[in-house]
C-alpha positions in Angstrom: 89.1 116.6 81.4 92.8 116.5 80.8 95.0 113.5 81.4 95.8 112.8 85.1 99.4 112.9 86.1 100.5 110.6 88.9 103.3 112.0 91.0 104.8 109.9 93.8 105.7 111.7 97.0 108.3 109.8 99.1 107.4 110.0 102.8 110.1 107.6 104.0 113.1 106.5 102.0 113.0 106.5 98.2 110.0 104.2 98.0 109.4 102.7 101.5 106.3 104.9 102.2 104.6 106.8 99.4 101.9 109.4 99.2 100.7 110.6 95.8 99.9 113.9 94.1 97.3 113.6 91.3 97.3 116.4 88.8 94.2 117.0 86.7 92.1 120.1 86.4 92.7 120.5 90.2 95.2 118.6 92.3 94.3 115.8 94.7 96.6 114.3 97.4 96.3 110.6 98.2 97.4 109.5 101.6 99.1 111.5 104.3 102.1 109.4 105.5 103.2 109.0 109.1 102.6 111.5 111.9 104.7 114.6 111.3 105.0 114.2 107.6 102.5 117.0 106.6 105.1 119.7 105.9 107.3 117.3 104.0 104.4 116.3 101.8 103.4 119.9 101.3 107.0 120.8 100.3 106.9 118.1 97.6 103.5 119.4 96.4 104.7 123.0 96.1 107.9 121.8 94.3 105.6 120.6 91.5 104.2 124.1 91.1 101.0 123.5 93.1 99.6 126.2 95.4 98.4 124.4 98.6 95.2 126.4 98.4 94.5 124.7 95.1 94.4 121.2 96.5 90.8 120.1 96.2 90.8 116.9 98.3 92.9 114.6 100.4 92.0 110.9 100.0 93.1 108.5 102.7 93.3 105.0 101.5 92.9 103.2 104.8 93.2 103.4 108.6 96.9 102.5 109.2 99.1 105.1 110.8 101.6 105.3 107.9 98.7 106.4 105.6 96.6 108.7 107.8 99.2 109.9 110.2 99.4 113.5 109.0 95.8 113.8 107.6 94.8 116.4 110.2 98.0 118.4 109.6 97.6 118.3 105.8 94.1 119.5 106.2 95.2 122.5 108.2 98.1 123.3 105.8 95.9 123.1 102.6 92.3 123.7 103.8 91.3 120.8 101.6 88.6 118.4 102.8 89.7 114.9 103.8 87.9 111.8 102.3 87.9 108.5 104.1 85.7 105.3 104.1 83.1 104.9 106.8 84.4 101.5 107.7 87.7 103.0 109.0 86.2 105.8 110.9 87.3 104.2 114.2 91.0 104.7 113.5 90.5 108.1 112.0 88.5 109.4 115.0 90.7 107.8 117.6 94.1 108.2 116.0 94.8 104.6 116.7 94.8 101.6 114.4 92.8 98.5 115.1 95.0 96.1 116.9 96.4 93.6 117.0 98.0 93.9 113.5 97.7 90.6 111.6 101.1 90.0 109.9 101.2 88.5 106.4 104.6 87.0 107.0 108.1 87.5 108.6 108.3 91.1 107.6 105.0 91.9 109.4 106.1 90.0 112.5 109.3 92.0 112.6 107.6 95.3 112.0 105.0 94.6 114.6 107.7 95.2 117.2 108.2 98.8 116.0 106.6 101.0 118.7 105.9 103.7 116.0 103.3 101.4 114.5 101.4 101.4 117.8 101.6 105.1 118.4 98.7 107.5 118.3 98.3 109.9 115.4 96.3 113.2 115.6 92.7 112.2 115.1 90.6 113.7 112.3 87.0 113.6 111.0 86.6 113.0 107.3 84.4 115.6 105.8 83.8 113.4 102.7 82.5 110.1 103.8 83.1 107.3 101.3 80.8 104.3 101.0 80.7 103.0 97.5 82.3 103.9 94.2 82.7 107.7 94.1 83.5 110.0 91.2 86.2 112.7 91.8 85.0 114.8 88.9 83.6 117.4 91.3 87.1 117.7 92.7 88.7 118.4 89.3 90.0 114.9 88.6 89.0 112.3 86.0 89.1 109.5 88.5 87.0 107.5 90.9 87.5 106.1 94.4 86.9 102.4 94.5 86.2 100.4 97.7 88.9 97.7 98.0 88.3 96.1 101.5 90.5 93.4 102.9 93.7 95.2 104.0 91.4 97.0 106.3 87.6 97.1 106.2 87.6 100.7 104.9 90.5 100.4 102.3 90.0 102.3 99.1 91.9 102.8 95.9 91.8 105.6 93.3 91.4 104.6 89.6 92.0 107.3 87.0 90.2 107.4 83.7 93.6 106.8 82.1 94.0 103.5 83.9 96.4 104.4 86.8 95.4 102.6 90.0 96.6 104.3 93.2 96.3 101.1 95.2 97.3 102.0 98.8 98.2 98.7 100.4 96.1 96.5 98.2 99.4 95.2 97.0 103.0 96.3 97.7 106.5 96.1 96.4 108.6 93.3 97.9 110.4 94.1 101.2 108.6 97.4 101.5 109.6 98.4 98.0 113.3 97.5 98.3 112.9 95.1 95.4 111.6 97.2 92.5 108.7 95.9 90.4 108.2 92.7 92.4 104.7 92.3 93.8 104.2 91.2 97.4 101.8 91.4 100.3 102.2 94.5 102.6 103.3 93.5 106.1 99.7 93.3 107.4 96.2 92.4 106.2 93.0 92.3 108.2 91.5 89.8 105.8 93.8 88.3 103.2 91.1 86.5 101.2 89.0 89.6 101.0 92.0 91.7 100.0 92.9 89.2 97.2 89.3 89.4 96.0 89.5 93.2 95.9 92.8 93.0 94.0 91.3 90.7 91.4 88.3 93.0 91.0 90.7 95.9 90.3 92.8 93.8 87.9 89.6 92.9 86.0 89.2 96.7 85.2 92.5 96.4 83.3 94.6 99.1 84.9 97.7 100.2 83.1 99.9 100.6 86.2 99.5 100.0 89.9 101.0 102.7 92.1 101.5 101.4 95.6 102.0 102.7 99.1 105.2 100.8 99.5 107.4 100.5 96.5 107.7 101.5 92.8 104.9 101.1 90.2 103.9 97.5 89.5 103.0 96.0 86.1 99.4 94.6 86.1 100.4 91.3 84.3 103.1 90.6 86.9 100.5 91.3 89.7 98.1 88.9 88.0 100.7 86.1 88.1 101.4 86.9 91.7 97.7 86.8 92.5 97.4 83.3 91.2 100.2 82.1 93.4 98.8 84.0 96.4 95.4 82.3 95.8 97.0 78.9 96.0 99.1 79.9 99.1 96.0 81.1 101.0 94.1 77.9 100.1 96.9 75.9 101.7 96.9 78.0 104.8 93.1 77.8 105.0 93.2 74.0 104.7 95.7 73.9 107.5 93.6 76.2 109.7 96.4 78.8 109.7 94.7 81.7 107.9 94.0 84.5 110.3 91.4 87.3 109.6 90.0 90.0 111.8 86.6 89.2 113.2 83.7 91.6 113.0 
């Protein structure tokens, strides 16, 4: 297959919330933004010369409203099936995220007050149910979906054969992408330790670039350095009994 091109689609601001268009033998969309973003995403897709009817799949990286909010709308606009992990079926089917959100720091505590994060999106039923590692070759893309739980139980990332990792909220740009190239936690994690373990597993696959849901692309070496510091920070919080994680 030909090389996969990764095209960011800004949903909010220049880099605050991103969806992605992956161009291979057939195009694939990753993530669906906030509710009401479907037409905006589609306009960006068509601006890159893609006929909406050619879209082979819509991959949702996890069950937060800024990533699955317009999944049902995009499905109607393109006719493409939607893929989501079985562990996040609850939010997809109800249109509501699992609450309470568990902030990773001051940014999360501030954002938790935003009523839009607690709104209800249009529910949808994934027609492609993800469980383990899944090849996207049948959808025209030299890539695979990789389970990366921790941010939510059903979080996934997409790794292309060229080494691009579309990482969802596995990692983010600092201050929701306002500081270019600086790795940081996204505002929330259901299980910070499990998320860090997933991040390290992806880094062990030697990706060339990390494309994130919030921010500009991140350099893997810089993310590795951040991950070491994050490991030490989480150990301190755990020792102090201050490390929160969502129970089963």
